[in-house]
Chimera marker file (.cmm) of the C-alpha trace (Angstrom):
<marker_set name="trace">
<marker id="1" x="98.681" y="119.642" z="133.057" r="1" g="1" b="0" radius="0.5"/>
<marker id="2" x="94.252" y="119.550" z="133.551" r="1" g="1" b="0" radius="0.5"/>
<marker id="3" x="94.695" y="123.889" z="133.770" r="1" g="1" b="0" radius="0.5"/>
<marker id="4" x="95.777" y="124.353" z="130.867" r="1" g="1" b="0" radius="0.5"/>
<marker id="5" x="93.261" y="121.817" z="129.125" r="1" g="1" b="0" radius="0.5"/>
<marker id="6" x="90.809" y="124.068" z="130.707" r="1" g="1" b="0" radius="0.5"/>
<marker id="7" x="92.764" y="127.105" z="129.548" r="1" g="1" b="0" radius="0.5"/>
<marker id="8" x="92.669" y="126.142" z="125.685" r="1" g="1" b="0" radius="0.5"/>
<marker id="9" x="89.185" y="124.665" z="126.508" r="1" g="1" b="0" radius="0.5"/>
<marker id="10" x="88.318" y="128.565" z="127.638" r="1" g="1" b="0" radius="0.5"/>
<marker id="11" x="90.097" y="129.746" z="124.548" r="1" g="1" b="0" radius="0.5"/>
<marker id="12" x="88.520" y="127.522" z="122.081" r="1" g="1" b="0" radius="0.5"/>
<marker id="13" x="84.875" y="127.933" z="123.219" r="1" g="1" b="0" radius="0.5"/>
<marker id="14" x="85.751" y="131.701" z="122.585" r="1" g="1" b="0" radius="0.5"/>
<marker id="15" x="87.009" y="131.603" z="119.172" r="1" g="1" b="0" radius="0.5"/>
<marker id="16" x="84.296" y="128.611" z="117.965" r="1" g="1" b="0" radius="0.5"/>
<marker id="17" x="81.458" y="129.496" z="120.153" r="1" g="1" b="0" radius="0.5"/>
<marker id="18" x="80.685" y="126.389" z="121.688" r="1" g="1" b="0" radius="0.5"/>
<marker id="19" x="82.379" y="124.084" z="124.265" r="1" g="1" b="0" radius="0.5"/>
<marker id="20" x="85.027" y="121.689" z="122.969" r="1" g="1" b="0" radius="0.5"/>
<marker id="21" x="85.815" y="118.257" z="124.467" r="1" g="1" b="0" radius="0.5"/>
<marker id="22" x="89.230" y="117.471" z="125.452" r="1" g="1" b="0" radius="0.5"/>
<marker id="23" x="89.520" y="115.051" z="122.828" r="1" g="1" b="0" radius="0.5"/>
<marker id="24" x="87.380" y="116.218" z="120.291" r="1" g="1" b="0" radius="0.5"/>
<marker id="25" x="89.270" y="117.052" z="116.425" r="1" g="1" b="0" radius="0.5"/>
<marker id="26" x="89.459" y="120.579" z="115.800" r="1" g="1" b="0" radius="0.5"/>
<marker id="27" x="91.401" y="120.950" z="112.361" r="1" g="1" b="0" radius="0.5"/>
<marker id="28" x="90.568" y="117.223" z="110.708" r="1" g="1" b="0" radius="0.5"/>
<marker id="29" x="86.607" y="118.575" z="111.453" r="1" g="1" b="0" radius="0.5"/>
<marker id="30" x="87.663" y="122.439" z="110.264" r="1" g="1" b="0" radius="0.5"/>
<marker id="31" x="86.471" y="123.223" z="113.869" r="1" g="1" b="0" radius="0.5"/>
<marker id="32" x="89.455" y="125.728" z="113.800" r="1" g="1" b="0" radius="0.5"/>
<marker id="33" x="90.244" y="127.674" z="110.550" r="1" g="1" b="0" radius="0.5"/>
<marker id="34" x="93.688" y="128.942" z="110.528" r="1" g="1" b="0" radius="0.5"/>
<marker id="35" x="92.831" y="132.248" z="111.715" r="1" g="1" b="0" radius="0.5"/>
<marker id="36" x="91.340" y="130.482" z="114.945" r="1" g="1" b="0" radius="0.5"/>
<marker id="37" x="93.957" y="128.237" z="114.668" r="1" g="1" b="0" radius="0.5"/>
<marker id="38" x="96.775" y="131.139" z="115.121" r="1" g="1" b="0" radius="0.5"/>
<marker id="39" x="94.430" y="132.958" z="117.826" r="1" g="1" b="0" radius="0.5"/>
<marker id="40" x="94.877" y="130.254" z="119.850" r="1" g="1" b="0" radius="0.5"/>
<marker id="41" x="98.480" y="129.582" z="119.424" r="1" g="1" b="0" radius="0.5"/>
<marker id="42" x="98.785" y="133.366" z="120.131" r="1" g="1" b="0" radius="0.5"/>
<marker id="43" x="96.636" y="133.131" z="123.418" r="1" g="1" b="0" radius="0.5"/>
<marker id="44" x="98.828" y="130.467" z="124.769" r="1" g="1" b="0" radius="0.5"/>
<marker id="45" x="102.231" y="131.707" z="123.976" r="1" g="1" b="0" radius="0.5"/>
<marker id="46" x="100.772" y="134.898" z="125.911" r="1" g="1" b="0" radius="0.5"/>
<marker id="47" x="99.561" y="132.495" z="128.798" r="1" g="1" b="0" radius="0.5"/>
<marker id="48" x="102.502" y="130.564" z="129.329" r="1" g="1" b="0" radius="0.5"/>
<marker id="49" x="105.020" y="132.853" z="127.777" r="1" g="1" b="0" radius="0.5"/>
<marker id="50" x="106.470" y="130.590" z="125.750" r="1" g="1" b="0" radius="0.5"/>
<marker id="51" x="107.094" y="130.706" z="121.608" r="1" g="1" b="0" radius="0.5"/>
<marker id="52" x="105.632" y="127.685" z="119.517" r="1" g="1" b="0" radius="0.5"/>
<marker id="53" x="107.889" y="127.696" z="116.013" r="1" g="1" b="0" radius="0.5"/>
<marker id="54" x="106.292" y="127.824" z="113.079" r="1" g="1" b="0" radius="0.5"/>
<marker id="55" x="106.953" y="124.138" z="111.968" r="1" g="1" b="0" radius="0.5"/>
<marker id="56" x="105.603" y="122.599" z="114.839" r="1" g="1" b="0" radius="0.5"/>
<marker id="57" x="101.790" y="124.137" z="113.980" r="1" g="1" b="0" radius="0.5"/>
<marker id="58" x="100.464" y="120.855" z="112.364" r="1" g="1" b="0" radius="0.5"/>
<marker id="59" x="97.610" y="118.481" z="112.466" r="1" g="1" b="0" radius="0.5"/>
<marker id="60" x="99.213" y="116.215" z="114.802" r="1" g="1" b="0" radius="0.5"/>
<marker id="61" x="100.017" y="118.994" z="117.579" r="1" g="1" b="0" radius="0.5"/>
<marker id="62" x="96.647" y="120.944" z="116.965" r="1" g="1" b="0" radius="0.5"/>
<marker id="63" x="93.955" y="118.295" z="116.139" r="1" g="1" b="0" radius="0.5"/>
<marker id="64" x="92.870" y="118.470" z="120.140" r="1" g="1" b="0" radius="0.5"/>
<marker id="65" x="93.158" y="119.926" z="123.044" r="1" g="1" b="0" radius="0.5"/>
<marker id="66" x="94.357" y="116.464" z="124.620" r="1" g="1" b="0" radius="0.5"/>
<marker id="67" x="97.652" y="116.610" z="121.474" r="1" g="1" b="0" radius="0.5"/>
<marker id="68" x="97.970" y="120.774" z="122.200" r="1" g="1" b="0" radius="0.5"/>
<marker id="69" x="98.407" y="120.452" z="125.944" r="1" g="1" b="0" radius="0.5"/>
<marker id="70" x="101.214" y="117.040" z="124.839" r="1" g="1" b="0" radius="0.5"/>
<marker id="71" x="102.912" y="118.908" z="122.497" r="1" g="1" b="0" radius="0.5"/>
<marker id="72" x="102.854" y="121.981" z="124.887" r="1" g="1" b="0" radius="0.5"/>
<marker id="73" x="104.280" y="119.615" z="127.834" r="1" g="1" b="0" radius="0.5"/>
<marker id="74" x="107.197" y="118.026" z="125.269" r="1" g="1" b="0" radius="0.5"/>
<marker id="75" x="107.922" y="121.772" z="124.317" r="1" g="1" b="0" radius="0.5"/>
<marker id="76" x="108.607" y="122.801" z="127.682" r="1" g="1" b="0" radius="0.5"/>
<marker id="77" x="110.630" y="120.100" z="128.473" r="1" g="1" b="0" radius="0.5"/>
<marker id="78" x="113.159" y="120.513" z="125.973" r="1" g="1" b="0" radius="0.5"/>
<link id1="1" id2="2" r="1" g="1" b="0" radius="0.2"/>
<link id1="2" id2="3" r="1" g="1" b="0" radius="0.2"/>
<link id1="3" id2="4" r="1" g="1" b="0" radius="0.2"/>
<link id1="4" id2="5" r="1" g="1" b="0" radius="0.2"/>
<link id1="5" id2="6" r="1" g="1" b="0" radius="0.2"/>
<link id1="6" id2="7" r="1" g="1" b="0" radius="0.2"/>
<link id1="7" id2="8" r="1" g="1" b="0" radius="0.2"/>
<link id1="8" id2="9" r="1" g="1" b="0" radius="0.2"/>
<link id1="9" id2="10" r="1" g="1" b="0" radius="0.2"/>
<link id1="10" id2="11" r="1" g="1" b="0" radius="0.2"/>
<link id1="11" id2="12" r="1" g="1" b="0" radius="0.2"/>
<link id1="12" id2="13" r="1" g="1" b="0" radius="0.2"/>
<link id1="13" id2="14" r="1" g="1" b="0" radius="0.2"/>
<link id1="14" id2="15" r="1" g="1" b="0" radius="0.2"/>
<link id1="15" id2="16" r="1" g="1" b="0" radius="0.2"/>
<link id1="16" id2="17" r="1" g="1" b="0" radius="0.2"/>
<link id1="17" id2="18" r="1" g="1" b="0" radius="0.2"/>
<link id1="18" id2="19" r="1" g="1" b="0" radius="0.2"/>
<link id1="19" id2="20" r="1" g="1" b="0" radius="0.2"/>
<link id1="20" id2="21" r="1" g="1" b="0" radius="0.2"/>
<link id1="21" id2="22" r="1" g="1" b="0" radius="0.2"/>
<link id1="22" id2="23" r="1" g="1" b="0" radius="0.2"/>
<link id1="23" id2="24" r="1" g="1" b="0" radius="0.2"/>
<link id1="24" id2="25" r="1" g="1" b="0" radius="0.2"/>
<link id1="25" id2="26" r="1" g="1" b="0" radius="0.2"/>
<link id1="26" id2="27" r="1" g="1" b="0" radius="0.2"/>
<link id1="27" id2="28" r="1" g="1" b="0" radius="0.2"/>
<link id1="28" id2="29" r="1" g="1" b="0" radius="0.2"/>
<link id1="29" id2="30" r="1" g="1" b="0" radius="0.2"/>
<link id1="30" id2="31" r="1" g="1" b="0" radius="0.2"/>
<link id1="31" id2="32" r="1" g="1" b="0" radius="0.2"/>
<link id1="32" id2="33" r="1" g="1" b="0" radius="0.2"/>
<link id1="33" id2="34" r="1" g="1" b="0" radius="0.2"/>
<link id1="34" id2="35" r="1" g="1" b="0" radius="0.2"/>
<link id1="35" id2="36" r="1" g="1" b="0" radius="0.2"/>
<link id1="36" id2="37" r="1" g="1" b="0" radius="0.2"/>
<link id1="37" id2="38" r="1" g="1" b="0" radius="0.2"/>
<link id1="38" id2="39" r="1" g="1" b="0" radius="0.2"/>
<link id1="39" id2="40" r="1" g="1" b="0" radius="0.2"/>
<link id1="40" id2="41" r="1" g="1" b="0" radius="0.2"/>
<link id1="41" id2="42" r="1" g="1" b="0" radius="0.2"/>
<link id1="42" id2="43" r="1" g="1" b="0" radius="0.2"/>
<link id1="43" id2="44" r="1" g="1" b="0" radius="0.2"/>
<link id1="44" id2="45" r="1" g="1" b="0" radius="0.2"/>
<link id1="45" id2="46" r="1" g="1" b="0" radius="0.2"/>
<link id1="46" id2="47" r="1" g="1" b="0" radius="0.2"/>
<link id1="47" id2="48" r="1" g="1" b="0" radius="0.2"/>
<link id1="48" id2="49" r="1" g="1" b="0" radius="0.2"/>
<link id1="49" id2="50" r="1" g="1" b="0" radius="0.2"/>
<link id1="50" id2="51" r="1" g="1" b="0" radius="0.2"/>
<link id1="51" id2="52" r="1" g="1" b="0" radius="0.2"/>
<link id1="52" id2="53" r="1" g="1" b="0" radius="0.2"/>
<link id1="53" id2="54" r="1" g="1" b="0" radius="0.2"/>
<link id1="54" id2="55" r="1" g="1" b="0" radius="0.2"/>
<link id1="55" id2="56" r="1" g="1" b="0" radius="0.2"/>
<link id1="56" id2="57" r="1" g="1" b="0" radius="0.2"/>
<link id1="57" id2="58" r="1" g="1" b="0" radius="0.2"/>
<link id1="58" id2="59" r="1" g="1" b="0" radius="0.2"/>
<link id1="59" id2="60" r="1" g="1" b="0" radius="0.2"/>
<link id1="60" id2="61" r="1" g="1" b="0" radius="0.2"/>
<link id1="61" id2="62" r="1" g="1" b="0" radius="0.2"/>
<link id1="62" id2="63" r="1" g="1" b="0" radius="0.2"/>
<link id1="63" id2="64" r="1" g="1" b="0" radius="0.2"/>
<link id1="64" id2="65" r="1" g="1" b="0" radius="0.2"/>
<link id1="65" id2="66" r="1" g="1" b="0" radius="0.2"/>
<link id1="66" id2="67" r="1" g="1" b="0" radius="0.2"/>
<link id1="67" id2="68" r="1" g="1" b="0" radius="0.2"/>
<link id1="68" id2="69" r="1" g="1" b="0" radius="0.2"/>
<link id1="69" id2="70" r="1" g="1" b="0" radius="0.2"/>
<link id1="70" id2="71" r="1" g="1" b="0" radius="0.2"/>
<link id1="71" id2="72" r="1" g="1" b="0" radius="0.2"/>
<link id1="72" id2="73" r="1" g="1" b="0" radius="0.2"/>
<link id1="73" id2="74" r="1" g="1" b="0" radius="0.2"/>
<link id1="74" id2="75" r="1" g="1" b="0" radius="0.2"/>
<link id1="75" id2="76" r="1" g="1" b="0" radius="0.2"/>
<link id1="76" id2="77" r="1" g="1" b="0" radius="0.2"/>
<link id1="77" id2="78" r="1" g="1" b="0" radius="0.2"/>
</marker_set>
């Protein structure tokens, strides 16, 4: 799980040009816009060889690295 968080953190640093902490809000603070969110999701899907349903791309699942990691772990155990 920590590896996933670090991967997401590294991807985010390339997308938003700053280091983001694991609990930092991403969508509600507008750190991520819609385009960078899609870029992040594609990177995660490619890295993990998974598919994230569009209906799951909501703030409560993607507003921090911690939330993204928790969502991905739940998705993989379904």
